[in-house]
C-alpha positions as CSV (number, residue, x, y, z in Angstrom):
1,V,-22.1,42.5,273.5
2,Q,-23.1,39.2,274.9
3,L,-25.1,36.1,273.4
4,Q,-27.1,33.4,275.5
5,A,-28.2,30.0,273.0
6,S,-31.3,28.7,273.9
7,G,-33.4,25.7,272.5
8,G,-31.5,22.3,271.5
9,G,-32.4,19.1,272.8
10,L,-34.0,15.8,271.6
11,V,-36.1,15.5,268.4
12,Q,-36.4,13.2,266.3
13,P,-35.9,12.3,262.4
14,G,-38.7,15.2,260.6
15,G,-39.7,16.5,263.5
16,S,-39.2,20.8,264.6
17,L,-37.1,23.1,266.5
18,R,-36.7,26.7,267.4
19,L,-33.2,27.8,268.3
20,S,-33.5,31.7,269.8
21,C,-30.3,33.8,271.0
22,A,-30.8,36.8,273.4
23,A,-28.0,39.3,272.3
24,S,-27.7,41.7,274.8
25,G,-26.3,44.8,273.7
26,S,-26.8,44.2,269.9
27,D,-27.7,46.8,267.7
28,F,-29.7,45.0,264.6
29,S,-29.0,47.7,262.3
30,I,-25.2,47.6,262.1
31,D,-24.6,43.8,263.5
32,A,-25.1,41.0,261.5
33,M,-26.1,38.3,262.9
34,G,-25.7,34.2,262.2
35,W,-26.1,30.4,263.0
36,Y,-23.4,28.8,263.0
37,R,-23.3,24.6,264.1
38,Q,-20.3,22.3,264.9
39,A,-20.9,18.2,264.4
40,P,-18.1,16.2,266.7
41,G,-15.1,15.8,263.6
42,K,-16.0,18.6,262.2
43,Q,-15.5,21.9,261.7
44,R,-17.7,24.9,262.3
45,A,-20.1,26.3,259.9
46,L,-22.3,28.0,258.8
47,V,-26.1,28.1,258.9
48,A,-27.7,31.1,258.2
49,S,-26.9,34.7,258.4
50,I,-28.6,38.0,258.2
51,T,-27.5,41.1,257.7
52,P,-28.2,44.8,258.9
53,I,-30.4,45.4,256.3
54,G,-32.0,41.7,256.6
55,I,-30.6,39.9,254.3
56,T,-30.3,35.9,254.2
57,N,-28.3,33.5,253.4
58,Y,-28.4,29.8,254.1
59,G,-25.9,26.7,254.1
60,D,-27.2,24.3,251.2
61,S,-27.9,22.1,253.0
62,V,-30.1,23.6,254.9
63,K,-31.9,25.0,252.5
64,G,-36.2,25.0,252.6
65,R,-36.0,23.6,256.3
66,F,-34.8,25.7,258.4
67,T,-35.3,30.1,258.8
68,I,-33.5,32.3,260.3
69,S,-35.6,35.9,261.7
70,R,-34.2,38.5,264.3
71,D,-36.9,40.7,266.9
72,G,-35.2,44.2,267.3
73,A,-37.2,44.4,270.7
74,K,-36.4,42.0,272.3
75,N,-33.0,41.6,270.8
76,T,-33.3,38.1,269.9
77,V,-32.6,35.9,266.5
78,Y,-34.2,32.9,266.3
79,L,-33.5,29.7,263.3
80,Q,-37.0,27.8,263.2
81,M,-35.2,24.3,262.0
82,N,-37.9,21.8,260.1
83,S,-38.1,18.4,258.8
84,L,-34.4,17.8,261.3
85,K,-32.1,14.8,260.1
86,P,-29.9,13.0,262.4
87,E,-27.1,15.0,260.2
88,D,-27.9,18.1,261.5
89,T,-26.9,17.2,265.0
90,A,-24.8,19.8,266.5
91,V,-23.9,22.0,268.7
92,Y,-25.3,25.1,267.2
93,Y,-24.2,28.6,268.2
94,C,-25.1,31.9,267.9
95,R,-22.9,34.5,266.4
96,L,-22.5,38.4,266.3
97,Q,-20.4,40.8,264.2
98,R,-19.9,44.2,263.7
99,T,-17.7,45.6,262.0
100,G,-14.1,44.9,263.5
101,S,-15.3,42.2,266.0
102,L,-17.0,39.0,266.5
103,Y,-18.9,38.1,268.9
104,W,-20.5,34.6,269.8
105,G,-22.3,32.4,272.3
106,Q,-22.2,29.9,274.4
107,G,-23.7,27.0,272.1
108,T,-26.6,24.7,272.3
109,Q,-26.8,21.3,271.8
110,V,-28.9,19.7,269.2
111,T,-29.9,16.4,268.5
112,V,-32.6,14.3,266.3
113,S,-32.3,10.5,266.9
114,S,-35.2,8.0,267.0
């Protein structure tokens, strides 16, 4: 399994970004996928996750603004981020969870600033 996150960048407050995670070796029928983020000086925290049967879960601070989705044909998971705030600034990581194993991508920087 290899995870490659992309789509980060600099955006103004109120703007949008879409992150992608190309997950080679994944099988969304058995893998739970998630996006996590880590800001400087803070612990890595859940942003959003999706189970093999499509149940989604979001961190309280992003509910109603972020949406996680996946495309099994492309082995890709997405994170649509709208109404971005400066406090969303962090490195965003993709994670794959399979029974007994966890895999992490390399992270993509998101900076929300005017």
